[in-house]
C-alpha positions as CSV (number, residue, x, y, z in Angstrom):
1,M,14.4,-15.3,-23.7
2,A,12.8,-12.6,-21.7
3,R,11.4,-13.4,-18.4
4,S,9.1,-11.3,-15.7
5,N,10.5,-10.2,-12.4
6,I,8.1,-12.8,-10.7
7,L,10.9,-15.4,-12.1
8,K,13.3,-13.9,-9.6
9,Y,11.1,-14.9,-7.1
10,F,10.6,-18.5,-8.5
11,K,14.0,-19.5,-8.4
12,A,14.5,-18.7,-4.5
13,C,11.3,-20.3,-3.6
14,L,9.9,-23.6,-4.4
15,L,6.9,-24.7,-2.8
16,K,5.4,-28.4,-3.1
17,R,1.9,-28.1,-4.3
18,T,-0.9,-28.8,-1.9
19,G,-4.4,-30.3,-2.6
20,F,-6.8,-29.0,-5.1
21,F,-10.9,-28.4,-4.5
22,V,-13.3,-28.9,-6.9
23,F,-14.8,-25.4,-8.5
24,V,-18.3,-24.2,-7.9
25,T,-20.5,-22.8,-10.4
26,F,-20.4,-18.7,-9.9
27,M,-23.2,-17.2,-11.2
28,L,-23.7,-13.6,-11.3
29,V,-26.8,-11.3,-12.3
30,A,-27.5,-7.8,-12.4
31,Q,-29.4,-6.7,-9.7
32,S,-31.5,-2.8,-8.9
33,C,-31.1,-1.8,-5.8
34,D,-33.4,0.6,-3.1
35,T,-31.3,3.5,-3.1
36,V,-31.7,6.1,0.0
37,N,-29.1,8.6,-1.7
38,K,-25.8,7.5,-3.6
39,Q,-24.6,10.9,-3.6
40,G,-24.6,11.3,0.3
41,G,-27.7,9.7,2.1
42,V,-30.8,11.4,3.2
43,A,-31.5,15.0,2.0
44,G,-28.1,15.3,1.1
45,K,-26.3,14.7,4.3
46,I,-22.6,13.9,4.6
47,M,-23.1,10.2,6.0
48,P,-20.2,8.3,7.7
49,N,-17.8,5.6,5.8
50,I,-18.1,2.2,6.1
51,T,-16.8,-0.1,8.6
52,G,-15.6,-3.6,8.9
53,A,-13.1,-5.6,6.8
54,A,-13.5,-6.5,3.1
55,G,-15.3,-9.1,2.6
56,E,-17.6,-9.6,5.7
57,V,-20.9,-9.7,5.4
58,L,-23.1,-8.9,8.9
59,V,-26.2,-10.4,9.3
60,V,-28.8,-9.2,11.6
61,M,-30.8,-12.3,13.3
62,D,-32.2,-13.9,16.0
63,K,-30.2,-16.8,17.7
64,F,-33.1,-19.2,17.4
65,N,-33.5,-18.9,13.4
66,W,-30.0,-18.4,12.7
67,E,-29.0,-22.3,14.2
68,N,-32.0,-23.5,12.6
69,S,-33.2,-23.6,8.7
70,A,-33.4,-20.6,7.4
71,G,-30.1,-19.1,8.8
72,E,-28.6,-22.1,8.0
73,L,-29.6,-21.7,4.6
74,L,-28.8,-18.2,4.4
75,Q,-24.8,-19.3,6.1
76,D,-24.8,-21.8,3.1
77,I,-25.4,-18.9,0.5
78,L,-22.5,-16.5,2.1
79,K,-20.2,-19.0,3.0
80,D,-20.7,-20.8,-0.3
81,E,-16.9,-21.8,-1.7
82,F,-15.1,-19.1,-3.6
83,P,-14.4,-20.5,-6.9
84,G,-11.2,-21.4,-8.5
85,L,-8.8,-21.0,-5.4
86,P,-6.1,-23.8,-4.6
87,Q,-7.6,-24.2,-0.7
88,S,-11.5,-23.8,0.0
89,E,-12.5,-20.4,1.5
90,P,-15.8,-19.0,1.8
91,L,-17.1,-16.0,-0.5
92,F,-17.8,-14.2,3.1
93,D,-16.5,-13.9,6.3
94,V,-19.8,-13.5,8.0
95,L,-20.9,-12.3,11.3
96,Q,-23.9,-12.2,13.1
97,V,-25.7,-10.3,15.9
98,T,-29.2,-10.1,17.1
99,A,-31.6,-7.0,16.7
100,A,-30.9,-5.5,20.0
101,S,-27.2,-5.4,20.0
102,F,-27.3,-3.9,16.3
103,D,-26.8,-0.4,17.0
104,G,-24.0,2.1,17.1
105,I,-20.7,1.2,14.9
106,F,-22.8,-2.3,13.2
107,K,-25.4,0.2,11.6
108,F,-22.1,1.4,9.8
109,H,-21.3,-2.0,8.1
110,R,-20.3,-2.6,4.7
111,S,-22.7,-5.2,3.9
112,I,-25.6,-6.2,6.0
113,V,-28.5,-8.8,5.8
114,L,-31.1,-7.4,8.1
115,I,-33.8,-10.0,9.1
116,N,-37.2,-9.3,10.6
117,I,-39.8,-12.4,11.5
118,D,-42.9,-11.1,12.6
119,S,-46.7,-12.7,12.3
120,G,-47.8,-9.3,10.9
121,L,-45.6,-9.0,8.0
122,E,-45.8,-10.5,4.3
123,P,-42.6,-12.1,3.0
124,R,-40.3,-9.5,1.3
125,I,-37.2,-8.8,0.2
126,R,-35.1,-5.2,-0.9
127,F,-31.8,-4.7,-2.1
128,R,-30.7,-1.1,-0.5
129,E,-27.5,1.0,-1.0
130,N,-26.2,3.8,1.8
131,V,-29.1,3.2,4.5
132,W,-26.9,4.5,7.1
133,A,-23.5,4.9,6.1
134,K,-21.8,5.3,2.4
135,P,-20.7,3.2,0.3
136,Q,-22.9,0.5,2.0
137,I,-25.4,-2.2,0.7
138,M,-28.0,-4.4,2.7
139,V,-30.2,-6.6,2.2
140,Q,-33.8,-6.6,3.7
141,M,-36.0,-9.5,4.1
142,E,-39.5,-9.9,6.6
143,A,-41.3,-13.1,6.7
144,P,-44.0,-14.2,9.4
145,T,-42.3,-16.9,10.1
146,G,-38.7,-18.9,10.0
147,M,-40.3,-21.2,7.5
148,A,-41.6,-18.5,5.2
149,L,-38.3,-16.7,5.9
150,K,-36.0,-20.4,4.3
151,D,-38.9,-20.1,1.3
152,L,-37.9,-16.3,0.6
153,I,-34.3,-17.1,0.9
154,S,-34.4,-20.2,-1.1
155,E,-36.2,-18.4,-4.0
156,N,-33.9,-15.5,-3.9
157,E,-30.1,-17.5,-3.2
158,E,-29.0,-15.9,-6.6
159,R,-29.9,-12.7,-6.1
160,I,-28.4,-12.2,-2.8
161,Q,-25.0,-13.9,-3.1
162,S,-25.2,-11.9,-6.4
163,F,-26.0,-8.3,-4.7
164,L,-23.0,-9.0,-2.4
165,V,-20.6,-10.4,-4.5
166,Q,-21.1,-7.0,-7.4
167,Y,-21.0,-4.9,-4.5
168,D,-17.5,-5.8,-3.1
169,R,-15.9,-5.8,-6.6
170,N,-17.5,-2.2,-7.9
171,R,-16.4,-0.6,-4.7
172,L,-12.9,-1.7,-5.6
173,M,-13.5,-0.9,-8.8
174,G,-14.0,2.5,-8.0
175,S,-10.9,3.1,-5.8
176,Y,-8.7,1.7,-8.4
177,K,-9.8,3.6,-11.0
178,A,-9.4,6.9,-8.6
179,S,-5.8,6.0,-8.0
180,K,-4.6,4.6,-11.4
181,D,-0.9,4.7,-12.4
182,P,-1.1,7.0,-15.2
183,A,2.4,5.8,-16.6
184,I,1.3,2.6,-16.5
185,Q,-2.0,3.4,-18.2
186,K,-0.5,4.9,-21.3
187,E,1.9,2.3,-21.7
188,I,-0.9,0.0,-21.7
189,A,-2.8,2.0,-24.0
190,L,0.2,1.9,-26.5
191,H,0.7,-1.6,-26.9
192,H,-2.5,-2.6,-26.2
193,Q,-5.4,-0.3,-27.0
194,V,-7.1,-0.9,-23.7
195,R,-8.0,0.7,-20.7
196,L,-7.3,-0.8,-17.2
197,A,-7.6,0.6,-13.7
198,I,-4.1,-0.4,-12.9
199,P,-3.7,1.6,-9.2
200,R,-0.6,2.9,-7.8
201,G,1.9,0.0,-6.2
202,Y,2.0,-2.0,-9.4
203,N,5.0,-2.2,-11.2
204,M,6.0,-2.4,-14.7
205,D,7.5,-5.7,-15.5
206,F,7.5,-6.1,-18.9
207,S,6.3,-4.6,-21.8
208,K,6.1,-5.0,-26.0
209,E,3.5,-4.9,-28.3
210,D,1.8,-8.2,-28.0
211,Y,2.5,-8.4,-24.5
212,T,2.6,-6.9,-21.0
213,S,2.9,-7.9,-17.5
214,V,2.7,-5.9,-14.4
215,A,3.2,-6.9,-10.9
216,I,3.4,-6.2,-7.2
217,E,6.4,-8.7,-5.9
218,T,7.0,-8.9,-2.3
219,P,9.2,-11.7,-0.6
220,D,5.8,-13.3,0.2
221,L,3.6,-12.5,-2.6
222,S,3.8,-12.3,-6.2
223,Q,0.5,-10.8,-7.7
224,V,0.5,-10.3,-11.2
225,I,-1.9,-8.9,-14.4
226,Q,-0.6,-9.8,-18.0
227,I,-2.5,-8.4,-21.0
228,Y,-2.3,-9.8,-24.2
229,D,-4.0,-10.1,-28.0
230,Y,-3.4,-11.8,-30.6
231,P,-5.3,-12.4,-34.4
232,A,-8.5,-13.7,-34.4
233,E,-10.8,-14.2,-38.0
234,G,-13.7,-13.5,-36.1
235,P,-16.3,-14.1,-32.5
236,Q,-15.7,-17.9,-33.2
237,D,-12.6,-18.0,-32.0
238,L,-13.5,-16.5,-28.9
239,N,-13.8,-20.2,-27.4
240,T,-12.8,-21.5,-24.4
241,A,-10.1,-24.2,-26.3
242,N,-8.5,-21.3,-28.2
243,I,-8.1,-19.1,-24.8
244,I,-6.7,-21.6,-22.8
245,K,-4.0,-22.5,-26.1
246,N,-2.9,-19.1,-26.5
247,R,-2.7,-18.3,-22.4
248,N,-0.5,-21.7,-22.4
249,T,1.5,-19.9,-25.2
250,F,2.0,-17.0,-23.8
251,T,3.2,-18.3,-20.4
252,K,5.6,-20.9,-22.1
253,I,7.4,-17.8,-23.5
254,Y,7.4,-15.0,-20.8
255,V,6.9,-16.6,-17.0
256,Q,9.8,-19.3,-17.2
257,G,10.8,-21.0,-13.7
258,P,14.1,-21.6,-12.6
259,T,15.6,-23.4,-15.5
260,D,14.6,-23.2,-19.3
261,E,12.5,-26.2,-18.9
262,S,10.1,-24.7,-16.2
263,Y,7.8,-22.3,-17.3
264,M,3.9,-21.6,-16.5
265,T,1.0,-23.4,-17.9
266,I,-2.6,-24.2,-17.0
267,S,-3.0,-27.3,-14.4
268,K,-4.2,-30.5,-16.1
269,I,-5.4,-31.7,-12.9
270,F,-8.4,-29.3,-12.8
271,E,-9.8,-28.2,-16.3
272,P,-10.2,-24.4,-16.1
273,I,-13.9,-23.4,-15.8
274,A,-15.3,-20.5,-18.5
275,Y,-18.4,-18.1,-18.1
276,D,-20.0,-16.1,-20.8
277,L,-20.6,-12.7,-19.6
278,K,-21.9,-9.5,-20.8
279,I,-19.8,-6.6,-19.7
280,N,-21.6,-2.6,-20.9
281,D,-23.1,-4.8,-24.1
282,V,-19.6,-6.6,-24.8
283,N,-19.0,-10.4,-24.9
284,V,-16.7,-11.5,-22.3
285,V,-15.3,-15.0,-21.4
286,E,-14.4,-15.2,-17.9
287,L,-11.5,-18.3,-17.3
288,R,-10.9,-20.1,-13.7
289,G,-8.6,-22.0,-13.1
290,L,-5.0,-22.7,-11.5
291,W,-1.4,-22.7,-12.9
292,D,1.1,-24.9,-12.5
293,L,4.8,-24.8,-12.6
294,E,5.9,-27.5,-15.5
295,N,8.8,-29.3,-14.4
296,G,8.4,-27.3,-11.2
297,F,6.7,-27.6,-7.8
298,M,4.7,-24.3,-7.7
299,G,1.0,-22.9,-8.5
300,G,-1.9,-20.9,-7.1
301,P,-5.4,-19.2,-9.1
302,F,-5.5,-17.2,-11.9
303,V,-8.7,-15.3,-14.0
304,S,-8.6,-14.1,-16.8
305,H,-11.1,-11.9,-19.2
306,S,-11.0,-12.5,-22.9
307,V,-12.9,-10.1,-25.7
308,Y,-12.9,-10.0,-29.6
309,D,-12.0,-6.9,-30.8
310,A,-13.7,-6.6,-34.2
311,K,-11.8,-3.1,-35.4
312,R,-8.4,-4.8,-35.1
313,K,-9.8,-8.6,-35.9
314,R,-8.0,-9.7,-32.5
315,I,-8.8,-11.2,-28.8
316,V,-7.4,-9.1,-26.1
317,T,-6.9,-11.0,-22.9
318,V,-6.7,-9.2,-19.5
319,D,-5.3,-11.6,-17.0
320,G,-4.6,-11.7,-13.6
321,Y,-3.0,-14.6,-11.0
322,I,-0.6,-14.8,-7.8
323,Y,1.3,-16.7,-6.0
324,Y,1.1,-16.4,-2.3
325,P,2.3,-19.8,-0.7
326,N,0.6,-20.9,2.8
327,Q,-1.4,-18.1,2.7
328,K,-5.4,-17.4,1.8
329,K,-5.5,-15.7,-1.4
330,R,-9.4,-14.8,-1.8
331,V,-8.8,-11.1,-1.0
332,K,-5.6,-11.0,-3.4
333,V,-8.1,-12.6,-6.5
334,K,-10.4,-10.3,-5.7
335,Q,-8.1,-7.4,-6.5
336,L,-7.2,-9.3,-9.6
337,E,-10.6,-9.2,-10.5
338,A,-11.2,-5.6,-9.8
339,I,-8.5,-4.6,-12.4
340,I,-9.8,-6.9,-14.7
341,Y,-13.4,-5.9,-14.9
342,S,-12.2,-2.7,-15.7
343,L,-11.4,-3.7,-19.3
344,E,-12.3,-0.7,-22.0
345,L,-11.3,-1.4,-25.8
346,I,-10.4,1.7,-27.0
C-alpha cells in the first residue's frame, strides 16, 4: 500500500494534539477597486515595491479613535479568527500609526487602511490599488466624527475584510503562477486534466491516475497538496457529505501513519465547514476543517476545493493540509489556498 513522504515524517514525530477552536464564518465577496494604475503607477511611472510582512495591515488612525468604539470595531474585523486552525490566529497582524507618522517607508506598505476624520467631511469609503507602491491596496475612509466613522465601518465590515483577504491571496497566486514547476504541472495535467499553480519547491510525492500528492518536507513541516478525482452521476454529487466520504476514502489508502491501523481522517471532534463559491463561473465547494491520525496522535488543518467536471462526469478535488506542530499555521495555510484557488479544468 503506497504511502506519501509525509508518512516518513509521521513515523519519526508524534505529537499529542492540542485543543481546537470553533470555526468562524468566513464569507468572501468580489470587490471593485479605485485603481491608480495597475501597470505601474501614475502616468506609467515605475513604482517602488511594497514593504511589510505577508498578512500585515497598516492602519493610519489617530490614537483617540483607535482606542475607542470605531477603532475597536475595525480591530475586531482585522483580527477576526482565521477559520479552520487548531489554535486561534487572527486574519491579519495589525500595525497602527498616526497620520503624523505616516511617511517614508510606511507609504509603501502592502495593505493600508487610511482613516481621515474631519468635521467638513461626508462619510465615504474607497478601495484603491497601487497608490504609492506596487502591488499595494488601500481602504480609505473619511467621516466627520468618530461615531460616523464607526457607522461607516459597520456598514462595510464584509467588504473591508474581503478586499484585504482577496488581495493577499491574489498576490500570492500571481507569484506562484510566475514560478510554476513545469514537470509537476505536466504530471498533474496528464493524470487529472487540471492546471494548478504549484511553485518550485514542491516535490512529487506520489502520482497515479486517480491520486497525486506533492509536498514540501522539512524536519519541522509537512505541507502537502493532494489531487484526486472520482466518478459522479451529476452536479448533485457535489455535496459536503460526498466530499467528506471520498476524502476519508483516499486518505485512508494513501496517507497512513506509523502502523497499518493508523491513517488520516477528517476530525470527528469538529465537523468541517463548507462554503459554496463561484470562481470563474465554476461552482466550487470549499471545505475547511481539521484532520486527525486515526489510532495516532497527530493532526492539523486542511482546506479543499471540489468541482464537478461535466465533460468527464467526475468530481475533482484539490486538497491542501499541513503538519506543523507547535507553530503558527496561518501563513502556511494561506500558501496552500493560493495553489488551491488556481484550480482550472482542462
